[in-house]
BAMARSE-585526 format. One line per 3 residues: for each residue x negated, y negated, z negated of N, C-alpha, C. Coordinates in Angstrom, 2 decimals. Layout:
N
X Y Z X Y Z X Y Z | ... $
END
This chain:
318
10.03 14.05 -12.10 8.84 14.31 -11.93 8.32 15.31 -12.51 | 7.58 16.30 -12.16 6.59 17.20 -12.49 5.65 16.62 -13.71 | 5.05 17.39 -14.50 4.47 17.25 -15.62 3.07 16.99 -15.10 $
2.27 16.28 -15.90 0.95 15.91 -14.93 0.09 17.02 -14.73 | 0.53 17.79 -15.65 -0.77 19.22 -15.61 -0.04 19.62 -14.30 | 1.07 19.71 -13.89 1.78 20.68 -13.15 1.49 19.73 -11.32 $
1.30 18.68 -11.60 0.93 17.50 -10.53 -0.74 17.88 -10.16 | -1.62 17.85 -11.20 -2.52 18.04 -10.77 -3.11 19.51 -10.17 | -2.33 20.60 -10.61 -2.42 22.15 -10.46 -1.96 21.55 -8.77 $
-0.73 21.01 -8.43 -0.25 21.29 -7.00 -1.17 20.19 -5.98 | -2.09 19.21 -6.90 -2.73 18.38 -6.01 -4.14 19.06 -5.53 | -4.24 20.03 -6.15 -5.63 21.14 -6.02 -5.22 21.89 -5.21 $
-4.29 22.25 -4.56 -4.06 23.21 -3.59 -3.79 22.57 -2.31 | -4.15 21.17 -2.46 -3.81 20.34 -0.92 -4.50 20.59 0.38 | -5.92 21.10 0.22 -6.76 20.98 1.19 -6.19 22.58 2.14 $
-5.49 23.56 1.35 -5.07 24.73 2.13 -3.78 24.52 2.54 | -3.07 23.41 1.93 -1.55 23.44 2.56 -1.24 23.32 3.87 | -2.06 23.03 4.73 -2.37 22.96 6.38 -3.39 22.55 6.67 $
-3.67 22.73 8.42 -4.98 22.58 8.87 -5.15 21.16 8.73 | -4.54 20.21 8.72 -4.34 18.88 8.97 -4.76 18.44 7.40 | -4.60 19.09 6.61 -4.91 18.49 5.05 -6.70 18.77 4.75 $
-7.13 19.61 5.57 -8.55 19.92 5.43 -9.34 18.96 5.60 | -9.10 18.03 6.48 -9.82 16.99 7.28 -8.83 16.01 7.67 | -8.29 15.19 6.46 -7.34 14.06 7.09 -8.50 12.92 7.08 $
-7.63 11.85 7.78 -7.85 10.37 8.19 -7.52 9.83 7.37 | -8.03 9.11 6.24 -7.35 8.06 5.16 -7.70 6.29 5.73 | -6.95 5.43 5.38 -7.37 4.27 4.79 -6.77 3.59 4.02 $
-7.62 3.13 2.86 -7.09 2.48 2.05 -7.36 0.77 1.84 | -6.20 0.08 2.10 -6.66 -1.40 2.05 -6.56 -1.79 0.66 | -7.42 -2.50 0.01 -7.42 -3.15 -1.40 -7.90 -2.05 -2.19 $
-8.96 -1.11 -2.01 -9.44 -0.03 -2.90 -10.95 0.21 -3.53 | -11.07 -1.64 -3.59 -12.43 -1.49 -4.46 -12.14 -1.52 -6.18 | -10.97 -1.62 -6.09 -10.56 -1.53 -7.93 -9.17 -0.93 -7.53 $
-8.50 -0.45 -8.99 -7.44 0.03 -9.58 -7.02 1.15 -8.81 | -5.56 1.21 -8.36 -5.17 2.71 -7.68 -5.55 3.52 -6.71 | -5.82 1.74 -5.71 -6.57 2.44 -4.54 -7.65 3.03 -4.21 $
-8.29 2.42 -5.44 -9.66 3.51 -5.60 -9.77 4.63 -5.92 | -8.82 4.49 -7.28 -9.01 6.20 -7.70 -7.95 7.33 -6.80 | -6.96 6.63 -6.20 -6.37 7.54 -5.26 -7.33 8.11 -3.89 $
-8.37 6.85 -3.41 -9.30 7.34 -2.73 -10.35 8.66 -2.87 | -10.41 8.59 -4.49 -11.23 9.38 -5.26 -10.58 10.76 -5.24 | -9.23 10.75 -5.48 -8.51 11.94 -5.23 -8.63 12.68 -4.13 $
-8.13 11.86 -3.13 -8.12 12.42 -2.17 -9.80 13.10 -1.78 | -10.58 12.50 -1.84 -12.27 13.25 -1.88 -12.40 14.39 -2.40 | -11.62 14.37 -3.87 -12.01 15.70 -4.68 -10.80 16.70 -4.05 $
-9.90 16.40 -3.24 -8.66 17.60 -3.30 -8.75 18.04 -1.31 | -9.64 17.51 -0.94 -9.52 17.56 0.66 -11.36 18.17 1.30 | -11.57 18.93 2.45 -12.75 19.50 2.25 -13.59 18.55 3.14 $
-12.75 17.78 4.16 -13.90 16.88 4.65 -12.89 16.00 5.24 | -12.77 14.88 4.45 -11.46 13.67 4.68 -12.72 12.68 5.10 | -12.06 11.50 6.02 -12.55 10.74 6.61 -11.60 9.36 5.72 $
-12.56 8.66 4.84 -11.70 7.81 4.34 -12.63 6.27 4.54 | -11.44 5.37 4.78 -12.06 3.76 5.07 -11.41 3.11 3.97 | -12.52 2.21 3.35 -12.32 1.34 2.02 -12.22 0.04 2.59 $
-11.37 -0.53 2.70 -10.96 -1.96 2.90 -10.94 -2.75 1.64 | -11.76 -3.83 1.73 -11.95 -4.83 0.55 -12.55 -6.34 1.13 | -12.85 -7.31 0.06 -13.33 -8.41 0.31 -14.56 -8.47 -0.50 $
-15.26 -7.50 -1.14 -16.41 -7.56 -2.03 -17.20 -6.21 -1.46 | -18.23 -6.44 -0.72 -19.28 -5.68 -0.19 -19.64 -4.97 -1.62 | -20.36 -5.41 -2.33 -20.92 -4.94 -3.77 -20.09 -3.61 -4.27 $
-18.52 -3.90 -4.36 -17.80 -2.95 -5.19 -17.35 -1.83 -3.96 | -17.33 -2.40 -3.00 -17.10 -1.37 -1.70 -18.45 -0.26 -1.67 | -19.42 -0.72 -1.77 -20.63 0.18 -1.99 -20.37 1.10 -3.25 $
-20.08 0.75 -4.13 -20.28 1.52 -5.37 -19.26 2.46 -5.37 | -17.92 2.17 -4.71 -16.67 3.20 -4.42 -17.37 4.62 -3.37 | -17.90 3.76 -2.16 -18.30 4.88 -1.38 -19.65 6.03 -2.00 $
-20.70 5.41 -2.74 -21.03 6.03 -3.63 -20.91 7.12 -4.24 | -19.45 6.49 -5.00 -18.84 7.91 -5.78 -17.79 8.60 -5.39 | -17.71 8.48 -3.82 -16.92 9.35 -3.30 -17.43 10.27 -2.52 $
-18.94 9.86 -2.07 -20.03 10.99 -2.08 -20.58 12.02 -3.15 | -20.32 11.45 -4.54 -21.00 12.57 -5.23 -19.73 13.32 -5.61 | -18.44 12.75 -5.55 -17.31 13.80 -5.56 -17.25 14.55 -4.82 $
-17.34 14.84 -3.53 -17.50 15.52 -2.20 -18.51 14.79 -1.14 | -19.62 15.80 -1.15 -20.74 15.24 -0.18 -20.44 14.93 1.33 | -19.30 16.11 1.39 -18.81 16.29 3.04 -17.68 15.33 3.21 $
-17.69 14.65 2.19 -16.44 12.98 2.72 -17.42 12.10 4.02 | -16.87 11.55 4.94 -17.24 10.58 5.89 -16.21 9.32 5.28 | -17.40 8.42 4.66 -16.74 7.41 4.12 -17.56 6.04 4.84 $
-16.47 4.84 4.72 -16.98 3.94 5.07 -15.98 2.43 4.52 | -17.10 1.15 4.24 -16.46 0.44 3.72 -16.43 -0.92 4.75 | -15.03 -1.38 4.95 -15.01 -2.40 6.18 -14.49 -3.75 5.22 $
-15.57 -4.64 5.64 -14.99 -5.85 4.78 -13.73 -6.60 5.34 | -12.91 -7.10 4.71 -11.65 -7.87 5.58 -10.92 -8.54 4.31 | -10.42 -9.76 4.62 -9.58 -10.66 3.85 -8.50 -10.22 4.52 $
-7.45 -9.74 3.99 -6.26 -9.49 4.45 -4.96 -10.52 3.84 | -5.35 -11.22 3.35 -4.73 -12.68 3.26 -4.60 -13.39 4.61 | -5.43 -13.01 5.27 -5.16 -13.57 6.86 -4.61 -12.48 8.19 $
-3.87 -13.01 8.85 -3.07 -12.26 9.75 -4.65 -11.62 10.47 | -4.85 -12.76 11.17 -6.28 -12.66 12.12 -7.56 -11.57 11.47 | -7.53 -11.36 10.41 -8.49 -10.32 9.83 -7.75 -8.92 9.67 $
-6.37 -9.03 9.60 -5.95 -7.96 9.67 -5.77 -7.16 10.78 | -5.52 -7.94 12.05 -5.63 -7.56 13.57 -7.25 -7.09 13.66 | -8.29 -7.77 13.34 -9.72 -7.26 13.38 -9.72 -5.74 12.81 $
-9.34 -6.10 11.87 -9.41 -4.37 10.98 -8.60 -3.40 11.80 | -7.34 -3.65 12.23 -7.21 -2.59 12.78 -7.42 -2.25 14.45 | -8.34 -3.05 14.86 -8.88 -3.24 16.30 -10.21 -2.32 15.87 $
-10.87 -2.37 14.67 -11.67 -1.75 14.19 -11.44 -0.15 13.88 | -10.29 -0.10 13.25 -10.10 1.21 13.03 -9.46 2.11 14.41 | -8.75 1.64 15.11 -8.57 2.07 16.54 -9.41 2.28 17.63 $
-10.62 1.37 17.31 -11.66 2.09 18.00 -12.86 3.38 17.49 | -12.43 3.57 16.39 -13.46 4.80 15.98 -12.01 6.21 15.72 | -10.63 6.10 15.25 -10.02 7.31 14.99 -9.10 7.37 15.92 $
-8.30 8.84 16.26 -7.37 9.08 17.01 -6.08 9.23 16.06 | -6.20 9.53 14.60 -5.26 9.55 13.87 -5.18 8.88 12.40 | -4.43 8.81 11.88 -4.21 8.12 10.25 -3.36 9.14 9.28 $
-3.54 9.81 8.89 -2.88 10.84 7.73 -2.20 9.67 6.92 | -3.06 9.17 6.49 -2.53 8.45 5.17 -2.82 6.81 5.40 | -2.14 6.02 5.35 -2.05 4.52 5.03 -1.52 4.06 4.11 $
-2.71 3.78 3.04 -2.46 3.37 1.60 -2.52 1.78 1.36 | -1.83 0.72 0.80 -2.18 -0.45 0.98 -1.96 -0.63 -0.56 | -2.79 -1.60 -1.01 -2.56 -1.73 -2.53 -3.33 -2.88 -2.81 $
-3.69 -3.89 -1.89 -4.28 -5.46 -2.04 -3.34 -6.26 -3.11 | -4.18 -7.09 -3.63 -3.55 -8.09 -4.96 -4.44 -8.60 -5.76 | -3.91 -9.72 -6.28 -4.20 -10.15 -6.98 -3.29 -10.84 -7.99 $
-3.58 -10.87 -9.76 -2.31 -11.58 -10.16 -3.27 -12.76 -10.62 | -2.25 -13.75 -10.61 -2.50 -15.38 -10.86 -1.33 -16.26 -10.89 | -1.44 -16.99 -12.08 -0.20 -17.93 -12.37 -0.65 -19.65 -11.63 $
-1.01 -19.20 -10.64 -1.53 -20.79 -9.71 -0.23 -20.67 -8.95 | 0.09 -21.69 -8.51 1.57 -22.13 -7.76 1.03 -21.67 -5.99 | 1.84 -22.35 -4.98 1.59 -21.81 -3.79 0.15 -22.50 -3.52 $
-0.67 -21.60 -2.81 -1.81 -21.74 -2.16 -2.04 -20.77 -0.91 | -2.19 -22.10 -0.13 -2.20 -21.45 1.70 -3.36 -21.04 1.89 | -3.49 -20.21 2.79 -4.84 -19.94 3.66 -4.73 -20.96 4.87 $
-5.70 -20.85 5.36 -6.06 -21.68 6.68 -4.79 -21.14 7.73 | -4.24 -20.18 7.57 -2.92 -19.82 8.82 -1.62 -20.33 8.13 | -1.77 -21.24 6.80 -0.66 -21.44 6.81 0.69 -20.61 6.02 $
-0.14 -19.57 5.21 0.86 -18.56 4.70 0.54 -18.32 2.83 | 0.91 -18.99 2.11 1.03 -18.43 1.07 -0.02 -17.25 0.80 | -1.30 -17.58 -0.03 -1.98 -16.31 -0.05 -1.63 -15.08 -1.03 $
-0.37 -15.18 -1.73 0.26 -14.55 -2.68 1.02 -13.42 -1.97 | 1.48 -13.98 -1.14 2.90 -13.68 0.02 2.13 -12.94 1.30 | 0.94 -13.38 1.67 0.00 -12.70 2.93 -0.66 -11.38 2.03 $
-1.13 -11.29 1.04 -1.90 -10.22 0.74 -0.95 -9.03 0.29 | 0.38 -9.61 0.00 1.48 -8.52 -0.86 2.42 -8.31 0.28 | 2.76 -9.16 1.07 3.78 -8.58 2.71 2.89 -8.31 3.74 $
2.70 -10.25 4.11 2.74 -10.15 5.59 1.32 -9.46 6.14 | 0.02 -9.35 5.04 -1.39 -9.01 6.00 -0.85 -7.39 5.43 | -0.03 -6.71 4.95 -0.12 -5.41 4.69 0.82 -5.06 5.84 $
1.71 -5.70 6.25 2.71 -5.05 7.29 2.08 -5.47 8.82 | 1.19 -6.33 8.91 0.89 -6.55 10.44 -0.42 -5.61 10.71 | -1.22 -4.58 9.20 -2.01 -3.75 9.30 -1.08 -2.76 9.63 $
-0.07 -2.30 9.13 0.74 -1.05 9.36 1.61 -1.50 10.70 | 1.63 -2.24 11.15 2.48 -2.48 12.35 0.99 -2.23 13.80 | -0.06 -2.66 13.71 -0.77 -2.19 14.32 -1.42 -1.04 14.23 $
-1.39 -0.52 12.92 -1.79 1.06 12.80 -0.95 2.33 13.18 | 0.48 1.34 13.17 1.63 2.97 13.15 1.14 3.57 14.36 | 0.77 3.53 15.51 0.50 4.49 16.60 -0.46 5.60 15.99 $
-1.62 5.15 15.37 -2.38 6.28 14.80 -1.70 7.15 13.68 | -1.07 6.32 13.30 -0.15 7.23 12.09 0.70 8.43 12.66 | 1.35 7.52 13.45 2.62 8.67 14.10 1.36 9.75 15.19 $
0.35 9.95 15.44 -0.53 10.53 16.14 -0.91 11.27 15.25 | -0.57 11.40 13.83 -1.31 12.32 12.94 0.01 13.27 12.96 | 1.27 13.14 13.44 2.41 14.35 13.30 2.19 15.13 14.21 $
2.49 16.58 13.75 2.07 17.54 14.71 3.70 18.13 15.22 | 3.99 17.89 16.31 5.07 18.26 17.00 5.53 19.74 16.73 | 4.69 20.79 17.18 5.00 21.88 17.09 5.04 22.52 15.57 $
4.55 21.75 14.70 4.67 22.30 13.29 5.17 21.13 12.43 | 6.10 20.45 12.60 6.58 19.12 11.79 6.25 19.09 10.31 | 6.72 20.54 9.95 6.71 20.86 8.26 4.82 20.66 7.71 $
4.10 20.74 8.65 2.67 20.70 8.81 2.30 19.01 8.31 | 3.05 18.50 8.87 2.95 17.21 9.50 2.39 16.38 8.18 | 1.20 15.23 8.15 1.19 14.64 6.91 0.70 13.30 7.45 $
1.59 12.45 7.67 1.62 11.14 8.39 2.37 10.04 7.37 | 1.75 9.13 6.51 2.84 8.25 5.77 1.90 7.60 5.54 | 2.85 6.41 5.01 2.43 4.98 4.58 2.69 4.44 3.18 $
2.04 3.94 2.61 2.66 3.95 1.48 1.73 2.43 0.86 | 2.88 1.57 0.42 2.26 0.37 0.03 2.91 0.11 -1.63 | 1.91 -0.07 -2.61 1.96 0.13 -3.79 2.14 -1.34 -4.27 $
3.31 -1.88 -4.97 3.49 -3.15 -5.55 4.69 -3.09 -6.56 | 6.11 -3.45 -6.39 6.75 -3.75 -7.56 8.50 -3.14 -7.30 | 8.57 -1.87 -6.79 10.13 -1.72 -6.25 10.83 -1.71 -7.60 $
11.96 -2.08 -7.38 12.89 -2.30 -8.86 13.58 -4.00 -8.81 | 12.53 -5.09 -8.25 12.83 -6.14 -8.27 13.42 -6.60 -7.32 | 14.29 -5.87 -6.17 14.84 -6.35 -5.36 15.97 -7.30 -5.60 $
16.41 -8.28 -4.56 17.62 -9.04 -5.14 17.55 -10.24 -4.27 | 18.29 -11.03 -4.17 18.90 -12.20 -3.36 17.69 -12.89 -3.07 | 17.30 -13.36 -1.64 16.10 -14.23 -1.44 16.64 -15.63 -0.89 $
15.84 -16.39 -0.59 16.33 -17.56 -0.06 16.43 -17.68 1.64 | 17.04 -17.15 2.24 17.17 -17.12 3.68 17.27 -18.15 4.38 | 16.98 -18.95 4.03 16.57 -20.39 5.00 15.62 -20.96 4.71 $
14.45 -20.14 3.40 13.13 -20.54 3.26 12.87 -19.21 3.05 | 12.37 -18.31 3.84 12.03 -16.61 3.51 10.87 -16.84 3.10 | 9.64 -17.73 4.06 8.18 -17.95 3.51 8.03 -18.73 2.44 $
8.98 -19.95 1.48 9.01 -20.71 0.73 8.27 -21.36 0.50 | 8.18 -21.99 1.78 7.36 -23.66 2.42 8.00 -24.46 1.33 | 9.41 -24.71 1.32 10.00 -25.89 0.64 10.08 -25.45 -0.91 $
10.30 -24.33 -1.52 11.15 -24.19 -2.91 10.48 -22.85 -3.09 | 8.72 -23.11 -3.86 7.97 -22.09 -3.77 7.74 -21.83 -5.39 | 8.22 -20.69 -6.08 7.73 -20.52 -7.61 7.27 -19.17 -7.67 $
6.41 -18.96 -8.49 5.90 -17.42 -8.97 7.03 -16.22 -8.89 | 8.22 -16.89 -9.59 9.42 -15.83 -10.04 10.12 -15.78 -8.35 | 10.02 -16.54 -7.73 10.80 -16.54 -6.12 9.67 -15.74 -4.99 $
8.36 -15.88 -5.48 7.54 -15.19 -4.50 7.62 -13.85 -5.05 | 7.46 -13.38 -6.38 7.63 -12.04 -6.84 8.55 -11.55 -6.14 | 9.94 -11.82 -6.28 11.13 -11.63 -5.55 11.11 -11.35 -4.13 $
10.56 -12.23 -3.15 10.65 -11.96 -1.90 10.07 -11.16 -1.55 | 8.52 -10.86 -2.09 7.39 -9.77 -1.95 7.97 -8.26 -2.03 | 8.50 -8.50 -3.14 9.59 -7.05 -3.12 10.42 -6.48 -2.52 $
11.31 -7.50 -2.11 12.72 -7.13 -1.35 12.06 -6.92 0.11 | 11.05 -7.82 0.58 10.76 -7.78 1.99 9.86 -6.30 2.27 | 9.13 -5.99 0.91 8.47 -4.77 1.31 9.85 -2.98 1.56 $
10.52 -3.31 0.37 11.57 -2.52 0.26 12.61 -2.40 1.62 | 12.45 -3.68 2.46 13.40 -3.90 3.63 12.53 -3.18 4.62 | 10.98 -3.56 4.51 10.39 -2.76 5.92 10.55 -1.64 5.76 $
10.56 -0.84 4.42 9.91 0.60 4.36 11.13 0.97 5.16 | 12.55 0.78 4.40 13.83 1.12 5.33 13.77 1.28 6.73 | 13.40 -0.12 7.36 13.75 -0.24 8.43 12.74 0.30 9.69 $
11.31 0.69 9.17 10.30 1.23 9.74 10.57 2.63 10.00 | 11.17 3.38 8.74 11.84 4.71 8.45 12.56 4.81 9.39 | 13.78 3.98 9.98 14.48 4.55 10.81 14.32 4.28 12.40 $
12.75 3.65 12.57 12.74 2.95 14.05 11.15 4.38 14.11 | 11.19 4.64 13.16 9.95 5.87 13.11 9.85 7.00 11.97 | 10.86 7.86 13.22 12.05 9.03 11.71 10.52 9.94 11.29 $
9.40 10.05 12.66 8.47 11.00 11.98 7.63 10.85 10.91 | 7.57 9.68 10.44 6.54 9.30 9.38 6.95 8.84 7.66 | 6.63 9.01 6.65 7.25 8.90 5.51 6.74 7.30 5.24 $
7.53 6.56 4.78 7.44 5.17 4.19 7.83 5.24 2.84 | 6.83 4.49 2.21 7.13 4.77 0.80 6.70 3.24 -0.01 | 7.63 2.87 -0.96 7.34 1.34 -1.45 7.22 2.15 -2.88 $
6.00 2.34 -3.68 6.09 2.84 -4.80 5.34 1.64 -6.02 | 5.93 2.03 -7.12 5.83 1.02 -8.26 4.68 1.74 -9.12 | 3.65 1.23 -9.56 2.57 1.65 -10.19 2.95 2.39 -11.74 $
4.02 1.40 -12.05 4.18 1.72 -13.42 3.32 0.97 -14.53 | 3.07 1.18 -15.74 2.21 0.17 -16.78 0.77 0.77 -16.53 | 0.04 0.53 -15.65 -1.24 1.02 -15.75 -2.66 0.20 -15.81 $
-3.28 0.58 -16.46 -4.54 -0.01 -17.03 -5.69 -0.43 -16.15 | -5.21 -1.17 -14.98 -6.61 -1.20 -14.02 -7.29 -2.25 -14.23 | -7.27 -3.19 -15.01 -8.27 -4.53 -14.74 -7.66 -5.33 -14.66 $
-6.43 -5.48 -13.78 -6.29 -6.50 -13.27 -5.86 -7.89 -13.48 | -6.03 -7.56 -15.25 -5.54 -8.72 -15.65 -6.77 -9.69 -15.87 | -7.74 -9.37 -15.49 -8.94 -9.98 -15.53 -8.62 -11.59 -14.67 $
-7.97 -11.56 -13.81 -7.41 -12.82 -12.95 -6.76 -13.88 -14.04 | -6.36 -13.40 -14.98 -5.39 -14.63 -15.95 -6.42 -15.15 -16.86 | -5.88 -16.33 -17.33 -6.63 -17.06 -18.48 -7.05 -16.14 -19.74 $
-8.43 -16.58 -20.26 -8.81 -15.52 -21.47 -7.79 -15.46 -22.58 | -7.03 -16.33 -22.89 -5.69 -16.43 -24.04 -4.63 -15.40 -23.41 | -4.34 -15.24 -22.62 -3.41 -14.25 -21.70 -4.29 -12.86 -21.80 $
-5.47 -12.96 -21.43 -5.86 -11.43 -21.71 -6.19 -11.11 -22.94 | -6.74 -11.74 -23.75 -6.04 -11.76 -25.41 -5.15 -11.10 -26.19 | -4.17 -11.55 -25.55 -2.69 -11.17 -25.84 -2.45 -9.76 -25.05 $
-2.57 -9.39 -24.06 -2.27 -8.53 -22.91 -3.18 -7.08 -23.35 | -4.40 -7.20 -23.23 -5.21 -6.26 -23.65 -5.17 -5.02 -24.72 | -4.87 -5.52 -25.86 -4.62 -4.34 -26.94 -3.21 -3.36 -26.54 $
-1.95 -4.25 -25.54 -1.00 -3.53 -25.40 -1.23 -2.68 -24.01 | -1.92 -2.77 -23.08 -2.39 -2.05 -22.16 -3.42 -0.78 -22.79 | -4.27 -1.34 -23.75 -5.02 -0.07 -24.46 -3.54 0.92 -24.89 $
-2.57 0.46 -25.76 -1.78 1.41 -26.39 -0.75 1.86 -25.66 | -0.20 1.32 -24.07 0.90 1.69 -23.71 0.73 2.14 -22.39 | -0.58 1.75 -21.47 -0.77 1.88 -20.36 -1.48 3.29 -20.05 $
-0.86 3.94 -18.92 -1.76 5.08 -18.26 -3.05 4.52 -17.39 | -3.69 5.58 -17.71 -5.26 5.41 -17.30 -5.08 5.41 -15.98 | -6.10 4.82 -15.07 -5.74 4.86 -13.76 -6.09 6.12 -13.21 $
-6.67 7.01 -13.44 -7.26 8.52 -13.27 -5.73 9.05 -13.09 | -5.31 8.95 -13.92 -4.23 9.97 -13.98 -2.84 9.30 -13.62 | -2.66 7.84 -13.47 -1.75 7.47 -12.13 -1.97 7.57 -10.87 $
-3.50 7.79 -10.74 -3.80 8.14 -9.04 -3.62 9.68 -8.94 | -3.35 10.46 -9.94 -2.78 11.82 -9.42 -1.71 11.84 -8.90 | -0.51 11.02 -9.79 0.85 11.01 -9.46 0.68 10.38 -8.31 $
0.27 9.26 -7.72 0.01 8.73 -6.42 -0.18 9.67 -5.60 | -1.28 10.31 -5.54 -1.87 11.14 -4.54 -0.89 12.55 -4.65 | -0.49 13.12 -5.32 0.94 13.93 -4.87 2.13 13.19 -4.32 $
2.63 11.99 -4.46 3.71 10.93 -3.61 2.73 10.93 -2.19 | 1.81 10.40 -1.88 1.11 10.36 -1.17 0.66 11.12 0.06 | 0.47 12.36 -0.44 0.11 13.23 0.42 0.60 14.73 -0.09 $
0.72 15.47 -1.25 1.16 16.65 -1.89 2.44 17.19 -1.45 | 3.36 15.99 -2.28 5.07 16.34 -1.99 5.76 16.50 -0.75 | 6.29 17.16 -0.09 6.78 17.29 1.05 8.15 16.63 1.01 $
8.55 16.30 -0.09 9.69 15.56 -0.07 9.93 13.94 0.62 | 8.20 13.42 0.46 7.81 11.95 0.89 7.46 12.26 2.63 | 7.76 13.60 3.02 6.67 13.79 4.72 7.63 12.82 5.61 $
8.55 12.50 5.22 9.43 11.80 6.58 10.54 10.59 5.57 | 10.93 9.68 6.16 12.07 8.85 5.79 11.92 7.61 5.01 | 12.64 7.16 4.28 12.38 5.69 3.27 12.32 6.03 2.01 $
11.43 5.74 1.28 11.72 5.92 -0.28 11.11 4.92 -0.75 | 11.87 4.54 -2.18 11.60 3.55 -2.84 11.75 3.67 -4.33 | 10.29 4.21 -5.33 10.14 4.86 -6.20 9.33 4.05 -7.56 $
9.61 4.30 -8.44 9.01 3.83 -9.50 7.72 4.57 -9.98 | 6.90 4.32 -11.11 5.72 4.94 -11.23 6.05 6.45 -11.77 | 7.14 6.59 -12.48 7.38 8.18 -12.83 8.41 8.60 -11.48 $
8.28 8.51 -10.55 8.91 9.03 -9.08 10.35 8.91 -9.16 | 10.89 8.37 -10.07 12.46 7.91 -10.05 13.10 7.16 -8.68 | 13.66 7.43 -7.81 14.01 6.52 -6.82 15.16 5.73 -7.04 $
14.36 4.18 -6.92 15.23 3.23 -6.89 16.04 2.81 -5.79 | 16.06 3.19 -4.54 16.44 3.04 -3.39 18.16 2.77 -3.55 | 18.76 3.47 -4.30 20.00 3.71 -4.17 20.88 2.38 -4.72 $
20.12 2.16 -5.87 20.92 1.01 -6.60 20.73 -0.17 -5.79 | 19.14 -0.38 -4.97 19.26 -1.84 -4.19 20.21 -1.53 -3.07 | 20.70 -0.26 -2.52 21.48 -0.11 -1.26 23.30 -0.65 -1.89 $
23.31 0.01 -3.30 24.57 -0.40 -3.65 25.01 -1.90 -4.01 | 23.82 -2.80 -4.06 23.76 -4.18 -4.44 23.75 -4.86 -2.98 | 23.51 -4.11 -2.16 23.53 -4.93 -0.91 22.32 -5.51 -0.47 $
21.00 -5.22 -1.23 19.68 -5.90 -0.91 19.01 -5.12 0.28 | 19.39 -4.23 0.74 18.46 -3.35 1.95 19.81 -3.62 3.42 | 20.69 -4.70 3.16 21.55 -4.64 4.53 20.64 -4.94 5.45 $
21.41 -4.03 6.91 20.88 -4.15 7.92 20.44 -5.59 8.56 | 21.74 -6.13 8.46 21.01 -7.82 8.87 20.02 -8.32 8.36 | 19.90 -8.02 7.18 18.78 -8.84 6.21 17.45 -8.26 6.91 $
17.29 -6.63 7.20 16.28 -6.09 7.29 15.90 -6.64 8.67 | 16.90 -6.87 10.09 16.70 -7.51 10.81 16.39 -8.67 10.91 | 16.70 -9.68 10.22 16.51 -11.01 9.98 14.64 -11.04 9.31 $
14.54 -10.81 8.53 13.48 -10.39 7.83 12.28 -10.16 8.73 | 12.52 -9.16 9.42 11.53 -8.59 10.64 11.29 -9.47 11.82 | 12.14 -9.81 12.15 12.09 -11.37 12.98 11.51 -12.66 12.42 $
11.67 -12.71 10.97 11.00 -13.81 10.53 9.21 -13.53 10.35 | 9.43 -12.33 9.96 7.65 -11.86 9.74 6.94 -11.68 11.13 | 7.62 -11.53 11.78 6.96 -11.36 13.49 6.73 -12.89 14.11 $
7.63 -13.80 13.58 7.35 -15.38 13.99 6.49 -15.91 13.17 | 5.91 -15.54 11.55 5.01 -15.89 11.12 3.55 -15.22 11.63 | 3.96 -14.08 11.85 2.53 -13.71 12.91 2.08 -14.41 14.08 $
2.65 -14.74 14.42 2.47 -15.72 15.96 2.17 -17.25 15.46 | 2.79 -17.47 14.24 2.24 -18.76 14.11 0.95 -19.01 13.07 | 0.76 -17.59 12.38 -0.43 -17.55 12.11 -2.02 -17.40 13.52 $
-1.46 -16.56 14.03 -2.64 -16.28 15.23 -2.59 -17.52 15.82 | -1.55 -18.49 16.34 -1.67 -19.99 16.64 -2.48 -20.67 16.14 | -2.79 -20.68 14.84 -3.64 -21.54 14.06 -4.95 -21.40 14.59 $
-5.37 -20.05 14.57 -6.75 -19.63 15.02 -7.50 -20.13 16.53 | -6.18 -20.58 17.30 -6.57 -20.71 18.71 -6.32 -22.21 18.78 | -5.75 -23.12 17.74 -5.65 -24.47 18.02 -7.15 -24.82 17.94 $
END
């Protein structure tokens, strides 16, 4: 990975890199705080006239983000869309809303989530909310908006294309999953949930890249970043973690520069599947060698996911 100074220099040339980079369309899901928020700010700074959708649950936080986007770049077309992506039905409404307004999406950046030590907590659609926000909801949105992402590809000049999907989570934790209980309905634990959502995101990135070769799919880890996400923890855990975060964590602004580089600037991520950590080191080869990205498992998890979508939507119709 280049140094931070080199990354910032390369990012600053983004708008001049191609006609598509002057007025990109980006959707940031989970961007009312953390890395999604700060990566959206980077896009506003480095583009000439971007269109940016901020998706989240908190309208007040959304308004704050929109105001700062306009401060950074008055030419920015920014809008907040209020949706709870722990629900598949809400993911569908979001996709319908954006599809009615846009003809292309250059960047689909997904980072919704929350930290919790609570056990299984089901939504009204019957899916654990942690699994939903970190996997099922994300990939329903990707599924539905992928035609718009593919529409951002420029067939006559593929090198100038900028059509990418980035899911920000925890690569490196891939491993064996309970294939008889993929949604952890029977044997839920926080450890198992973390393993399943990591494994599922990596499997999806590889599978979708094989079926949509003109788009770049990235499962990226943030590294240690002081985003304030530990506010979800009890006070006694926050009290312990806060000093460590101040000493060792990267700032959200610096981390966002690195992820904007992956999401928009660096051409090696333009197509294909990429599983990387916060230092942009590839973790894909290890997962492949261990058999964690096996094609049969890709297909099994994909079919399971589609069935979960059908089941979730059926609860809204009953």
